[in-house]
C-alpha positions in Angstrom: 37.7 -84.9 170.0 39.1 -84.5 173.5 38.1 -87.1 176.0 38.0 -86.0 179.6 38.7 -88.7 182.1 36.3 -88.8 185.1 37.6 -87.5 188.3 38.2 -89.9 191.2 37.0 -88.5 194.5 37.6 -90.0 197.9 36.5 -88.9 201.4 38.7 -90.6 204.0 40.3 -90.2 207.4 43.5 -88.1 207.7 46.8 -90.0 207.7 50.2 -88.9 208.8 51.3 -88.6 205.2 48.5 -86.0 204.6 49.9 -83.4 207.1 51.7 -81.2 204.6 49.1 -81.5 201.9 46.1 -80.4 204.2 48.2 -77.6 205.7 49.0 -76.3 202.2 45.2 -76.4 201.4 44.4 -74.4 204.5 47.1 -71.9 203.8 46.1 -71.5 200.2 42.4 -71.0 200.9 43.2 -68.7 203.8 45.3 -66.5 201.5 42.5 -66.5 198.9 40.1 -65.0 201.4 42.6 -62.8 203.3 42.4 -64.8 206.5 45.8 -64.0 207.7 47.7 -65.3 210.7 48.0 -61.9 212.3 44.2 -61.8 212.6 44.0 -65.1 214.6 42.6 -67.3 211.9 43.3 -71.1 211.6 46.3 -70.4 209.5 48.0 -69.2 212.8 47.3 -72.4 214.7 50.6 -73.8 216.1 49.5 -77.4 215.2 48.6 -76.7 211.6 51.5 -78.8 210.3 50.7 -81.7 212.6 47.0 -82.2 212.2 47.2 -86.0 212.1 48.8 -85.9 215.6 46.1 -83.5 216.9 43.2 -85.4 215.4 44.4 -88.8 216.6 43.4 -87.9 220.1 40.2 -89.4 221.7 37.1 -87.6 220.6 38.9 -85.9 217.6 38.5 -86.8 213.9 39.5 -85.3 210.6 38.8 -86.3 207.1 40.4 -85.2 203.8 38.9 -85.1 200.3 41.2 -86.5 197.7 40.7 -85.7 194.1 42.7 -87.6 191.5 45.2 -88.5 194.2 45.6 -85.0 195.6 44.3 -83.6 198.9 41.9 -80.8 197.9 40.0 -80.2 201.2 39.2 -81.4 204.6 37.4 -80.8 207.9 37.1 -82.2 211.3 35.5 -82.3 214.7 37.0 -82.1 218.2 36.0 -81.4 221.8 35.6 -77.6 222.3 38.4 -76.4 224.5 37.5 -74.7 227.8 33.9 -75.7 227.5 31.2 -78.0 228.7 32.2 -81.6 227.9 29.1 -82.2 225.7 30.1 -79.5 223.1 32.3 -80.3 220.2 33.6 -78.0 217.5 33.5 -78.3 213.7 36.9 -77.3 212.7 39.2 -76.5 209.8 36.7 -77.0 206.9 38.7 -75.8 203.9 38.3 -76.7 200.2 40.3 -75.7 197.1 38.3 -74.1 194.3 38.4 -77.4 192.3 36.5 -79.2 195.2 33.8 -76.6 195.7 30.2 -76.7 194.5 30.1 -80.5 194.5 28.4 -81.1 197.8 31.7 -82.4 199.4 31.6 -79.9 202.3 28.1 -80.9 203.2 28.9 -84.6 203.0 32.0 -84.1 205.2 30.1 -82.0 207.7 27.4 -84.6 208.0 30.0 -87.3 208.5 31.7 -85.2 211.2 28.3 -84.5 213.0 27.5 -88.2 213.0 30.9 -89.0 214.4 30.3 -86.3 217.1 27.0 -87.9 218.1 28.7 -91.3 218.3 31.3 -89.8 220.6 28.5 -88.6 223.0 28.5 -84.9 222.1 25.1 -83.2 222.2 26.0 -79.8 220.7 28.3 -78.7 218.0 29.9 -75.2 217.8 31.7 -73.5 215.0 33.3 -70.2 214.3 33.8 -68.7 210.8 33.8 -65.3 209.2 31.2 -63.5 207.1 33.7 -63.5 204.2 32.9 -67.2 203.7 29.3 -66.7 202.6 29.0 -70.2 201.1 30.2 -71.8 204.3 27.8 -69.7 206.4 25.0 -70.7 204.1 25.9 -74.4 204.4 26.0 -74.3 208.2 22.6 -72.6 208.3 21.2 -75.2 205.9 22.6 -77.9 208.3 20.7 -76.4 211.2 23.4 -74.4 212.9 21.9 -71.3 214.5 23.8 -68.0 215.1 24.7 -67.2 218.7 25.9 -63.9 220.1 29.1 -64.7 222.0 32.0 -67.1 221.6 32.1 -70.4 223.4 35.3 -72.1 224.6 38.7 -70.7 224.1 39.5 -71.2 220.4 41.8 -68.2 220.0 40.1 -67.2 216.8 39.1 -63.7 217.9 38.4 -62.4 214.4 35.9 -65.2 213.6 32.8 -63.0 214.2 30.3 -65.6 213.1 29.5 -68.1 215.8 27.1 -70.9 215.4 25.7 -73.8 217.5 23.7 -76.9 216.6 22.0 -79.4 218.8 23.0 -82.9 217.9 
């Protein structure tokens, strides 16, 4: 008889040592869905390999999901660039296949939204693509509503799904 050891899962704040691991997750998931750099998706962000430095700024926060000691996903929140100061953006929510379907994205998103409220934000914006059907469904479930045009200046021109939530 084979005995399967239980998985250990942890949701924790990003550390400097996580930079390469979370960048690899984002690149892998982006490739899985065809979200290429030439189309302006997150994988093209110049700070992708330095997320700890980015999310260490005031108003920013990023969490990783660790499964059996390996980073398998993450997501964060940050002030929305070129926008009203009360709007934040839910950003870089990516999970490897092994971390999907366990409620981890919902748990992380709720944590990020709570953090945003504590930081004084009153609205949260996000951009995604219709290719990510599960993500769009999660965001709708969390109370995000679809809006017509983009907000801020994210640079993600091919993210055709734009959503906003009152906090």
